[in-house]
C-alpha positions, 0 to 999 in steps of 0.5 A: 453532050459532055465536056470533059476537063481534065488535069492535075491539081492547080491547073484551074480545073474547078474554076473554069469548069463551073464557068463553062458549065454556067455559060453553056447551061450544062450540069457541072460535075467535080469527080474529085469531090466524090474521091474526097468524100470517100477519103473523108468518110474513110478517115472518120469511120475507119472503114475500108474506102472500098467499102465506102465507095460502094455505098456512100450517098454523095450529094453533089452541087453548090454544097457537098454532102455525105449521107445528108451531112454537109462536108463542103469545106471538110473535103478541101482541107490538105489532109483530105486532098493528100488522102484523096489522092491515095484513096483514088489509087484503089482499083475498087474505089475507082471502079465504084465511083466511075460506074456512078459517074457514068450513070450520072452523065449518061443523059442530058448535058455536062461539064465534067472535071477531073483526072480521068474523064476523057480517058475512062469515064467518058472517053467519047466525050464531044469535048476533051481538054487537058489542062495544065500549068507550070509546077510553080503557078499550080502551087502559087494558086493552091497556096493562095486558096489554102493559106499554105506556104508555097514551098510546102504546097509545091512539094506536097504537090509533086508527091501527088503529081507522081502518084497520080502519073504512075498509078496502075489504074487510070493514070493522069494522062491527056485523053486521046484527042484532048486539047492541051491548054497551057494555063500558066499565063492565062487567066480563068476567063481566057481559058474558059473562052477557048473551051467554050469555043470548042464546045460550040464548035461541037455543037453546044447551045447557049448564047453566042456570047456569055460571061466567059465568052 
């Protein structure tokens, strides 16, 4: 079974997806980390992102690695976030990474978060959720994580949102049949509980009451 969680930056995808995966006993996949890894490798090597996406060995888990090198913290900088958004608009990069993501989730139980999981990567996912929140709340959350000024984050976020929504390939949008959840006034536990309920209605296992249920 696949639980697909999509949405823009700052909607709470990563925290919530990890919580849901842990509660269900599913494997967690952060697809955005793959684009960040490609962006970082391209910036450091000067090689074309498409070439890197086709050959890079990305290790996913509690720690993110590129060809065996730990880059968990390096891929989370504002500069890499901005570059990753641009790299993600490259059709060749998307083709390579989507193919790898589909291969990874072709067996087993997964919670996958990103921007095109329900639309492109796993359109037949048993559960599809699109998380959102007000731009101001999303910027506040990201600023809290990074230590940046909220106004600066909001401006950068607006540019990235526009780029993600209008790119020609896999634009950011709710998938058909996705449940829309506005997280503006909800904490992570409340959102995770709602997704857990959807997953269990769809037949997911796990205890009837978990940390977030």
